[in-house]
C-alpha positions as CSV (number, residue, x, y, z in Angstrom):
1,M,163.5,23.9,94.7
2,D,166.5,24.5,97.0
3,R,166.4,26.0,100.5
4,T,167.3,29.5,99.5
5,Q,164.6,29.6,96.9
6,R,162.1,28.5,99.6
7,R,163.3,31.4,101.8
8,I,162.9,33.9,98.9
9,L,159.4,32.6,98.1
10,G,158.4,32.9,101.8
11,Q,158.0,29.1,102.4
12,P,159.1,27.8,105.8
13,L,162.2,25.6,106.0
14,S,161.9,22.2,107.5
15,I,164.3,21.8,110.4
16,P,164.4,18.8,112.8
17,I,162.9,20.0,116.0
18,T,165.0,17.7,118.2
19,Q,168.2,19.7,117.5
20,P,169.3,22.4,120.0
21,K,168.6,25.9,118.9
22,K,172.2,27.0,118.5
23,K,173.1,23.9,116.5
24,R,170.0,24.3,114.2
25,T,171.0,28.0,113.6
26,S,174.6,27.1,112.6
27,M,173.3,24.3,110.3
28,M,170.9,26.7,108.7
29,F,173.7,29.1,108.0
30,L,175.9,26.3,106.6
31,F,173.2,24.8,104.4
32,S,172.2,28.3,103.2
33,K,175.8,29.2,102.3
34,V,176.3,25.9,100.4
35,S,173.0,26.2,98.6
36,W,173.9,29.7,97.4
37,K,177.3,28.4,96.0
38,L,175.6,25.5,94.3
39,R,173.0,27.8,92.8
40,F,175.5,30.2,91.4
41,Q,177.1,27.4,89.4
42,K,173.9,26.8,87.4
43,R,173.3,28.6,84.1
44,E,170.0,30.2,85.1
45,P,169.9,30.3,88.9
46,L,167.1,32.7,89.5
47,K,165.0,32.4,86.3
48,N,162.4,30.0,87.8
49,V,162.2,32.0,91.0
50,F,161.4,35.2,89.1
51,F,158.7,33.4,87.1
52,I,157.1,32.1,90.4
53,L,157.4,35.6,92.0
54,A,155.8,37.2,88.9
55,E,152.9,34.8,89.2
56,R,152.4,35.4,92.9
57,A,152.7,39.2,92.5
58,R,149.5,39.1,90.5
59,D,147.7,36.5,92.7
60,P,144.2,37.4,94.0
61,S,145.5,36.7,97.5
62,A,147.0,39.8,99.1
63,K,149.1,37.5,101.3
64,K,150.8,35.9,98.3
65,R,151.4,39.3,96.7
66,H,153.0,40.4,99.9
67,M,155.2,37.3,99.9
68,A,156.2,38.0,96.3
69,M,157.3,41.6,97.2
70,R,159.2,40.3,100.2
71,G,161.0,37.7,98.0
72,L,162.1,40.5,95.6
73,G,163.4,42.4,98.5
74,T,165.5,39.4,99.6
75,I,166.9,39.1,96.1
76,A,167.7,42.8,95.9
77,C,169.6,42.7,99.2
78,E,171.5,39.5,98.8
79,T,172.1,39.3,95.0
80,P,172.0,42.8,93.5
81,D,174.0,41.6,90.5
82,K,171.1,39.2,89.6
83,V,168.6,42.0,89.9
84,R,170.5,43.9,87.3
85,K,170.1,41.0,84.9
86,Y,166.3,40.9,85.4
87,K,165.9,44.6,86.2
88,R,162.9,45.3,83.9
89,I,161.0,42.3,85.3
90,V,161.8,43.3,88.9
91,L,160.8,46.9,88.4
92,D,157.6,46.0,86.6
93,L,156.6,43.8,89.5
94,L,157.5,46.4,92.2
95,V,155.7,49.2,90.4
96,H,152.7,46.9,90.1
97,G,152.9,46.3,93.9
98,L,153.3,50.0,94.5
99,Y,149.8,50.5,93.1
100,D,148.2,47.6,94.9
101,P,144.5,48.5,95.4
102,V,143.9,46.8,98.7
103,S,147.0,45.8,100.6
104,S,149.1,48.4,102.4
105,E,151.6,45.7,103.3
106,V,152.2,45.0,99.6
107,I,152.7,48.7,98.9
108,H,155.1,49.1,101.9
109,E,157.2,46.1,100.9
110,S,157.4,47.4,97.3
111,M,158.6,50.8,98.5
112,K,161.3,49.3,100.8
113,T,162.6,47.1,97.9
114,L,162.6,50.0,95.5
115,T,164.6,52.1,97.9
116,T,167.1,49.3,98.2
117,I,167.4,48.9,94.4
118,L,167.8,52.7,93.9
119,G,170.5,52.8,96.5
120,K,172.5,49.9,95.0
121,S,172.1,51.0,91.4
122,Q,172.4,54.8,92.1
123,G,169.2,55.2,90.2
124,K,170.5,54.0,86.9
125,G,168.4,52.1,84.5
126,L,165.0,53.1,85.8
127,G,163.7,54.4,82.5
128,S,160.1,55.4,82.4
129,F,159.5,53.6,85.7
130,F,160.9,56.7,87.3
131,I,157.7,58.6,86.5
132,D,155.4,55.8,87.8
133,I,157.4,55.5,91.0
134,T,157.5,59.2,91.6
135,L,153.8,59.8,91.0
136,Q,152.6,57.0,93.4
137,T,155.2,57.7,96.1
138,R,154.1,61.4,96.2
139,T,150.5,60.3,96.9
140,L,151.7,58.2,99.9
141,L,153.4,61.1,101.7
142,D,150.1,62.0,103.4
143,D,149.0,58.4,104.0
144,E,147.4,57.6,107.4
145,S,149.8,54.8,108.0
146,D,153.0,55.9,109.8
147,S,155.1,53.1,108.1
148,L,153.8,54.0,104.7
149,R,154.5,57.8,105.2
150,Y,158.0,57.0,106.5
151,S,158.9,54.7,103.6
152,A,157.4,57.2,101.1
153,F,159.6,60.0,102.4
154,V,162.7,57.8,102.3
155,L,161.9,56.7,98.7
156,F,161.0,60.2,97.6
157,G,164.4,61.4,98.9
158,Q,166.1,58.7,96.9
159,L,164.3,59.8,93.8
160,A,165.4,63.3,94.4
161,A,169.0,62.2,94.6
162,F,168.9,60.2,91.4
163,A,166.6,62.2,89.1
164,G,169.5,63.4,87.0
165,R,169.1,65.6,83.9
166,K,166.7,63.4,82.2
167,W,164.0,63.7,84.8
168,K,165.0,67.0,86.4
169,K,162.1,69.1,84.8
170,F,159.5,66.4,85.7
171,F,160.8,66.0,89.2
172,T,161.0,69.7,89.8
173,S,157.2,70.0,89.1
174,Q,156.6,67.1,91.5
175,V,158.5,68.7,94.3
176,K,156.6,71.9,93.8
177,Q,153.3,70.0,94.1
178,T,154.7,68.2,97.2
179,Q,155.9,71.4,99.0
180,D,152.9,71.6,101.3
181,S,153.3,67.9,102.4
182,L,157.0,68.5,103.0
183,L,156.2,71.5,105.3
184,I,153.4,69.8,107.1
185,H,155.3,66.6,107.9
186,L,158.2,68.4,109.4
187,Q,156.0,68.4,112.4
188,D,154.6,64.8,111.8
189,R,153.1,63.1,114.9
190,N,155.6,60.3,114.4
191,P,159.2,61.5,115.1
192,Q,160.8,59.1,112.6
193,V,158.5,60.3,109.8
194,A,159.4,63.9,110.7
195,K,163.1,63.1,110.6
196,A,162.7,61.4,107.2
197,C,160.7,64.4,105.9
198,K,163.5,66.8,107.0
199,T,166.1,64.6,105.2
200,T,164.0,64.5,102.1
201,L,163.4,68.2,102.1
202,R,167.2,68.8,102.1
203,A,167.4,66.3,99.1
204,C,164.7,68.3,97.3
205,T,166.3,71.7,97.8
206,P,168.0,71.8,94.4
207,Y,164.6,71.6,92.8
208,L,163.3,74.6,94.8
209,K,165.9,77.0,93.4
210,Q,164.7,79.9,91.3
211,R,165.4,79.7,87.6
212,K,168.1,82.0,86.2
213,E,165.6,83.9,84.0
214,Y,164.0,85.3,87.1
215,S,167.3,86.6,88.5
216,F,166.2,90.2,87.8
217,Q,163.7,89.9,90.6
218,S,164.5,91.4,94.0
219,E,165.6,89.1,96.8
220,E,162.3,89.6,98.6
221,D,160.3,88.8,95.5
222,Q,162.1,85.5,95.0
223,R,161.4,84.2,98.5
224,N,158.4,82.0,99.1
225,P,156.5,83.7,102.0
226,K,154.6,80.6,103.1
227,L,157.7,78.4,103.1
228,C,159.8,81.1,104.9
229,R,157.1,81.6,107.6
230,Q,156.8,77.8,108.3
231,L,160.5,77.2,108.4
232,S,161.3,80.3,110.5
233,H,158.8,79.1,113.1
234,Y,159.6,75.4,113.2
235,H,163.0,74.9,111.6
236,P,165.1,78.1,111.5
237,E,168.2,76.1,110.8
238,L,166.7,74.8,107.6
239,L,165.7,78.3,106.6
240,Q,169.3,79.5,107.2
241,Y,170.5,76.7,105.1
242,F,168.2,77.7,102.2
243,Y,169.3,81.3,102.4
244,A,173.0,80.4,102.5
245,N,172.6,78.3,99.4
246,K,170.5,80.9,97.7
247,I,167.5,78.6,97.5
248,L,165.1,81.1,98.9
């Protein structure tokens, strides 16, 4: 196992403690760079790593499951082209982590990595995983953990941006069911969560538009009274944005 594989799998690197800190850092960078180049020359550079991560992702130990999700995050950030090759394996592991029954750290790491993958792939190739990711992310918008709520809003915003035609009807129904959470967390106790919620609400606005078949209704009838009241009180600029874009 090379040095980079050790870092992906969460194992500490052995560095001589007698070397000065600056020198050790430069040597780590050099060895890491060399190991990546050597690894890319092999026929199946990440195959064994994925097998190990898949095993650890289902380990009874929450710590090992967390390490597996973090390893997938490292791969997604540093070698996105390799993730495309093993995309179904990676997505299966991340969705499995998203539904972890006991560890919030595993769930959090899974959401962060999924956000990275969606951003780099522009949401392409998710297939039916889109449904699983959306359903679970929606349940985490009201979680007690600030970090989980923040990551959930960021990921939900990504899903809104990349739902496309295929999942538009499904995602529209999810946004409507999430509307109360979006309104509540505009005033979240954590400013970063509130900011992420506001950004996500903007991303979800296309799914809040009225359907064309209801165009015969009056402008007042088309407006959502609850949403209008909330926004006019807390975020008048968002309400103006919705009116200008004929969303409400």
